[in-house]
C-alpha positions as CSV (number, residue, x, y, z in Angstrom):
1,M,23.5,171.8,65.8
2,E,25.7,169.4,67.9
3,S,25.5,165.7,67.5
4,T,26.3,163.5,70.4
5,I,27.1,159.9,70.1
6,N,26.0,157.7,73.0
7,I,28.3,154.7,73.4
8,K,26.6,152.1,75.5
9,P,28.7,149.4,77.1
10,S,28.2,146.0,75.7
11,F,26.3,143.7,78.1
12,A,26.6,140.6,75.9
13,K,27.0,137.4,77.8
14,K,30.5,136.0,77.9
15,W,32.1,133.0,79.4
16,F,34.1,133.6,82.6
17,V,36.1,131.2,84.8
18,I,35.3,131.1,88.5
19,Y,37.4,129.6,91.3
20,T,35.5,127.4,93.8
21,R,36.0,126.0,97.2
22,P,37.9,122.6,97.1
23,R,35.6,119.8,95.9
24,W,32.7,122.1,95.3
25,E,32.9,122.3,91.5
26,K,29.8,120.2,90.8
27,K,27.8,121.8,93.6
28,V,28.6,125.3,92.4
29,D,27.6,124.3,88.8
30,R,24.3,123.0,90.1
31,L,23.7,126.1,92.3
32,L,24.4,128.5,89.4
33,Q,22.0,126.6,87.1
34,E,19.3,126.7,89.8
35,Q,19.8,130.5,89.8
36,G,19.2,130.5,86.0
37,F,22.8,131.0,84.9
38,E,24.4,129.0,82.1
39,S,27.4,127.2,83.6
40,F,29.7,124.4,82.6
41,C,31.7,122.0,84.8
42,P,33.3,119.4,82.5
43,V,33.6,116.1,84.3
44,R,35.4,112.8,83.6
45,N,34.5,109.4,84.8
46,V,37.2,107.6,86.8
47,E,37.2,104.2,88.4
48,N,38.1,104.5,92.1
49,Q,39.1,101.4,94.1
50,W,38.7,101.1,97.8
51,A,39.6,98.1,99.9
52,D,36.2,96.5,99.5
53,R,34.8,97.8,96.2
54,K,35.3,99.6,92.9
55,K,33.1,102.5,91.8
56,I,32.9,104.9,88.8
57,V,32.9,108.5,90.0
58,S,32.6,111.8,88.1
59,L,35.4,114.2,88.8
60,P,35.8,117.7,87.5
61,L,38.2,118.0,84.6
62,F,39.6,121.2,86.0
63,T,40.0,121.0,89.8
64,G,38.6,124.1,91.4
65,Y,37.2,125.8,88.3
66,V,33.7,126.2,86.8
67,F,32.8,128.2,83.6
68,V,29.8,130.6,83.7
69,K,28.2,132.6,80.9
70,I,27.0,136.0,82.2
71,D,27.1,139.7,81.3
72,E,29.4,141.8,83.5
73,R,26.5,143.2,85.5
74,E,25.8,139.8,87.0
75,G,29.2,139.2,88.4
76,Y,28.2,140.2,92.0
77,K,25.5,137.5,91.9
78,I,28.1,134.9,91.0
79,R,30.4,136.0,93.8
80,Y,27.6,135.6,96.4
81,T,26.9,132.1,95.3
82,L,27.8,129.5,98.0
83,G,31.1,127.8,97.2
84,V,32.3,130.5,94.7
85,L,35.6,132.1,95.9
86,N,36.2,134.6,93.0
87,F,36.7,135.1,89.3
88,I,40.0,134.1,87.7
89,N,41.6,137.4,86.7
90,Y,43.8,138.3,83.8
91,M,45.5,141.7,83.8
92,G,43.3,142.9,86.7
93,K,39.9,142.0,85.1
94,P,37.9,138.7,85.1
95,A,39.3,136.4,82.4
96,V,37.0,135.9,79.4
97,V,37.0,132.6,77.6
98,R,36.0,132.7,73.9
99,N,32.7,131.0,73.1
100,S,34.4,128.8,70.5
101,E,36.8,127.4,73.1
102,I,33.9,126.4,75.4
103,E,32.2,124.8,72.4
104,K,35.4,122.9,71.5
105,L,35.7,121.7,75.1
106,K,32.0,120.6,75.2
107,H,32.5,118.7,71.9
108,I,35.7,117.0,73.2
109,M,33.9,116.0,76.4
110,D,30.9,114.6,74.5
111,T,33.1,112.7,71.9
112,Y,35.9,111.2,74.1
113,N,35.6,109.4,77.4
114,D,39.2,109.3,78.4
115,V,39.9,113.1,78.6
116,D,42.3,114.2,81.4
117,V,44.3,117.3,82.2
118,V,47.9,116.5,82.9
119,S,50.6,119.0,83.8
120,L,53.8,118.5,81.8
121,T,55.7,121.0,83.9
122,G,58.4,119.3,85.9
123,V,58.8,116.2,83.7
124,S,61.7,116.2,81.2
125,K,63.7,113.7,79.2
126,G,66.4,112.2,81.4
127,D,64.5,112.8,84.7
128,R,64.6,110.0,87.4
129,V,61.1,109.1,88.4
130,R,59.2,106.6,90.5
131,I,55.8,105.2,89.5
132,S,53.1,105.8,92.0
133,N,50.4,103.6,90.7
134,G,49.9,100.6,88.4
135,L,51.8,97.5,87.4
136,F,55.2,99.0,88.1
137,H,54.2,100.6,91.4
138,N,57.3,102.0,93.3
139,H,59.7,101.1,90.5
140,E,62.2,103.8,89.6
141,G,63.5,104.6,86.2
142,E,64.5,107.3,83.7
143,V,62.2,109.2,81.3
144,I,63.3,108.4,77.7
145,Q,60.6,110.3,75.8
146,I,57.4,112.2,76.5
147,Q,54.5,111.2,74.3
148,G,51.4,113.3,75.0
149,K,50.3,112.5,78.5
150,H,52.5,109.3,78.7
151,V,56.2,108.8,79.0
152,L,58.5,106.1,77.8
153,M,60.6,104.9,80.7
154,S,63.7,102.7,81.1
155,F,64.2,100.6,84.2
156,D,67.9,100.0,84.6
157,H,68.0,98.2,87.9
158,L,66.4,95.1,86.5
159,D,69.7,94.1,84.8
160,C,68.1,94.8,81.4
161,A,66.6,97.8,79.7
162,L,62.9,97.3,80.1
163,V,60.9,100.1,78.4
164,T,57.2,100.9,79.1
165,R,54.6,103.6,78.6
166,V,53.4,105.2,81.8
167,P,50.8,107.9,82.3
168,I,52.5,111.1,83.5
169,S,49.9,111.3,86.3
170,N,51.5,108.1,87.8
171,L,55.0,109.6,88.2
172,I,56.9,111.1,91.1
173,L,60.2,112.9,90.4
174,T,62.9,111.4,92.6
175,V,65.6,114.1,92.2
176,N,67.5,115.1,95.3
177,T,65.3,112.8,97.5
178,H,62.5,115.5,97.5
179,Q,59.2,114.1,96.4
180,H,57.5,116.2,93.7
181,Y,54.1,114.9,92.5
182,V,53.5,115.6,88.9
């Protein structure tokens, strides 16, 4: 008598990352939830200032990305959702995010109100930078030290060494006169 083992593929729901049209993250999140999918678009509140007013706006933490929890068979439904461009792939397959990572991210978003994603690529100790926003707007200086998402800077053109902490998001590299936004 032969015994056969049927191996069924696992259709457990997993978190995937989808890439959206520009500035469609919150719309895609809402559309996915309206279709009955569990999705997550972490947002941060930012104060924007216009010439005539200030307003608190909710911006996505990860520009262009939304997380969705589905089983692999539901992928085509996600792709056909208005505003979804594609899944983010890793090694030729849609990238899976561990459930624990999503839970950590949700906890961080619920606990802290000043969460921001800042790219540290392109900023190094000794770089010459110009400040794009804030009290020292358009002042140039040298990066002395990187501290998380802030840098310590020295302004040498003021005839003294003035040192200040500046958010990395407010810096523009000034090397070789090419502007590179950080």
